[in-house]
N, C-alpha and C positions, 0 to 999 in steps of 0.2 A: 959275793953280795948280788951280783945280777940274777942267780936263779931264786933268792929270795924276792927280789923285786918283781920278777916274772910272777910268782906266786901270789904276791899281794895285787898284782894288776889284775889277775884272773878272776880275782874274789872280791875285787874292790866293791864296795856299797852293800855285800850282804848284812851287814849288822847295821846299816845306817838309815834303813827304810821302814816300808810296812812289813815289818819281820813276820815271816822268814824270807818275804818275797824282795827282790832287788829292785824293782820299780817303786819309786817314791808315790804315794796317793796324794789326794787333794784335801783331806781332811785336815782340819786345824782345831786347837783346842779350845779357842774363843779367850777372850781377854780375862787374865788370871787364872786360867787352867794350868794344870801341872801333872806331869806323869814321869814316872821312873821305869825304866826296863833293864833286864839284864837278860843279854842273848848270848847263846853259847853254839858253837859248831865244831863238828869234827870231820877232818877231811882227809882221804887219802888222794895222792898224786900220782901220775903216771910213773915218775922216776923213783915211786917208793917211798917219798917223804910223807910223813903224816902229822898232822897238826891239830891242835885244838884252841880254838879263839874264843874270849869272853870280851864282852863290851858292855859296860854300864854306861847307859845314857839318860840324862835329864833334859825333858823338855819343857818349856815354859810359853804359855800363850800371852803375848804381848798385846795384841789387838784382836778381833774376831777375825781378821785374816791373816794375821801373820804370828808366826812361832819362831822361837830360837831354841837351839839344842846344843849340849855340850856332851861329847861321849870321851870315854877313856877304854881304850883296848888293851889287852893282853893277850900275848900268844904263847904258846907251847909247842915246840917244834922237834921232830925226830926226822933227821934226813935220812935219805935212802942209804948212804953211807956209814949211819950208825951215830953221826955226831948230834948232840943233844943242845938246844938252846932256847931259853924262854926270857921274857920280859916285856916291858911295857912297849906300846906301840906308838904311833903318832896321834895324839890328842886331836880332836877335831872339833870345830864349830861350824855349826849351819843356820842358815835363817831360810825358812820356807814360807813364801808369800803366794797367796791365792786371790788375787783382785778380781777375778771374773768368775761369777757363779750363777748358775741358774737352775732350773728344775731337770734339765736332760744332760747338761755338762758344766764342768769346772775347768779353768785354765790357771795354771800358776808356775812358779819356778822355785828351785832350792840352790843356793849358792853356797858352797861348803870350802872352808880352809883346814888343811891338815898341817898342824904345825909340827917342826922337825924335834919331837921329844923322844923317838923310838930308840930302843937299844940299838946298839951297831948291828947291822944285819936284819934287824926286824922292823925298820922303819926305811922310808925312802932316802934318809940323809940330808934332806932340804924340805922346806916347805912346798906343798901342791896345792892344787885347786880343782875343784869339781862343779859343774854346773848341770843341772836337771831342769828341763821344760817339761811338764807335766799336762797331759790333755786327758780328761777323765769323762767319759759318757755312762749315763745311767738309764735302765730300761727294767723296770719292775726290779727284781730280785739281782738283776745281773749287773756288773760293772765291768766296762772295758778301759784299760789303762794302757796309753801310751806315752813312753818317755823318750825324749831326745836327750842324748847325754854326750859331754864333752869333758873329758878330763885332760888337765893341765899339768904334765908331768916331764916337760921337755928338757929339764935341766939334769934328770937323773942319768941318763945314758942312753947309748944308740939303740940298745934291746929294747926299749919301751916306746919311749918318744911320748908324744900327746896321742890322744885316742878319741874317736867319736864313734857314735853308733845310736842304737836303739834298745828299747825294751818293751816288749808288748805283753800284757796279761790279761787273762779273763778270770773273773772271781763271782762266785754265786752266794747269796746268803741263803743257806739252807734252813735255818730256823732264826730265832732271836739271838740265839747263843752261838751258833757255827757258821763260820764262812770258810769255804774250801777255793782253791784256784789253782791255775797255771800260769807259767810265763816263759818266755823265750827270749834270751839276750845276746845281742851281736854288737862286738866291739871291733873296730879297724884301726890300727896304728897309723897315724899321719905320716910316719915313715915306712913308704911302700916296700923299700929294700927289706923291712924286716919281716914282712910276709907271715905274719903271725895273726890268727884271728881268735877271738874270744867267743866262743858260742855255746852256751849251755840251755838246758831247760829245769825246771824247778817246779814240783807240785807241793803244796801244802795247805794250812788252814789254820785258823784261829779261833778257839773256843773260851768264851768270855762268860764268865761267873763271878763278879767281883773283881777277880784277877784274870787278865787274859793270857791263856797259855797258847803258845803258837808251835808247830813243827812242821818240818819240811824235808823232803828229798831233793837234792841236786845230781846231776849228771851232765857231763861234758858230752858236746856232739863231736868236736874234733880232739884229735890225739896230739898231745904236745908235752914233753916232759914236764914243763914248768905249770901245766895246768892240773886242776883237781880232777881226777877221774870220777869220783862220787864223794857225797857228803852228807851228813845228817845236821839237821838244825833243830834248837829248840829255845823258846825264849818265853820269859814272864814279864808282864806289864801291869802296872798299878796305876790308875788316874786319882787324882785327887781334886 
């Protein structure tokens, strides 16, 4: 079970943000806005594990500055020793609030609860919590995004504990339909004895033509058996 928890920690947030990017953006849907997205990813880990993840997420605009979202993940795993496992992951709900907006920057936060719904060894085995604080700067076609991240997973086990860190990304709008970008994520477990770091880079883009189509490529910087060596990400999003 511990190895699965490490895999989930390494990838946590991939399907819950400005897909395919890990960092949450500061856009909100506005009061009455709705969107549905289906995101999928394929990862190969350093220990030979391969897994394909699917996440169905619905987001609703409560006010002009407040969104609420519900996501349902489903995982397919093939471990390095040949064992296969698939099933429901931990269903999550998050609130994104962006109370400060200006022409040059936005400031907001996302608070998320991950409920203990996952199949054995495909979830954390307990409810967990995430907090993201987002600061986003705008300059012409460019957006710089900084997320401060805190993951509350301390009751799962000594191997992951709580974690904190940051995600920084740079995105450029090449045209009305195409946005590309790259980001760097760095997470540190609060239990310093664990001595594990989650560091990765990700490049990707979003093409908008009625339905948003997103694509991305992930690569880990640090080598650890429980981390994903590389991954491919694809998503579809439709707003209403």
